[in-house]
C-alpha angles and dihedrals in degrees: 000000000000110000090224098051138044128238089265093055093256119138120254118222088263091049092048090051092052093046091050090050090053094049095044093048091048093048092051093048093046090050091053101037108013133250094275091060094047117085129177088250090054090054093044092053093045095057097031095242128147122245090247090054092052094048090046088070103027126032094195145006089256091058091049091049089053088058090047090055090052092048095047090049090053092046094050095050092043093050091058094055140142089011098059095049091046099056110126102127140033089259092057091042088058091049088056089047089054091051091051092051090047090053091046091053094049101038112004095074089063103051110346114233111357095221093033090057091046090051092052092050104035110026097073092056109036126043093199092053091045090053092048092049091048089056091054093050091046090053092050092048091048091054090053091047090054090049092056091044089056090051090052092047089056091048096242095112121059114256092229091073121090111227089208093053091045090051089053093046094050093046092051090048090051093051094048092043093050090052089056090047088058094044099042098031089229134103092207097098091053092046092051093048094049092045091051092051093049093048090049091054093044093051094050 
């Protein structure tokens, strides 16, 4: 029996650790250099794994990239907590805004938005990757929608606004803003855009 998997094909703790190392190393390299400049041999050399180890967990680069999409989606949502899940007022909305700007300053200058960059590179060429990326964006938009719904429930956001449309608007603003962060090496355009949106909502 393979030392890194059980008789049922499930990963052992050792196997899970190796698989996670492969996915994390690939995600980090893709974020820095892009998927096109990341081969299975690049990943194998980076983590010191054998070719047989790599193919034990992933039969192809496409399968590995699918795992990278899942990981980056988890990372993005996790990085916004607890601020995103706590939005129920303009004060807490601004705390989330501050977290976003902090993340943009520390990571966005390198590769923009991790799943936004993946979408730009992968979605035009692979329907399965496009579908997986759409799920991640839908989840992010749903979290924003719920945030604005909580604000409305507390009476701090005007009832005429649609939480779903606001979620879409803020997500689109984030994606465009993060692209400018990468291009201009500054989080200021994103900060200005988010501040303008928040002031517009607060004044309505």
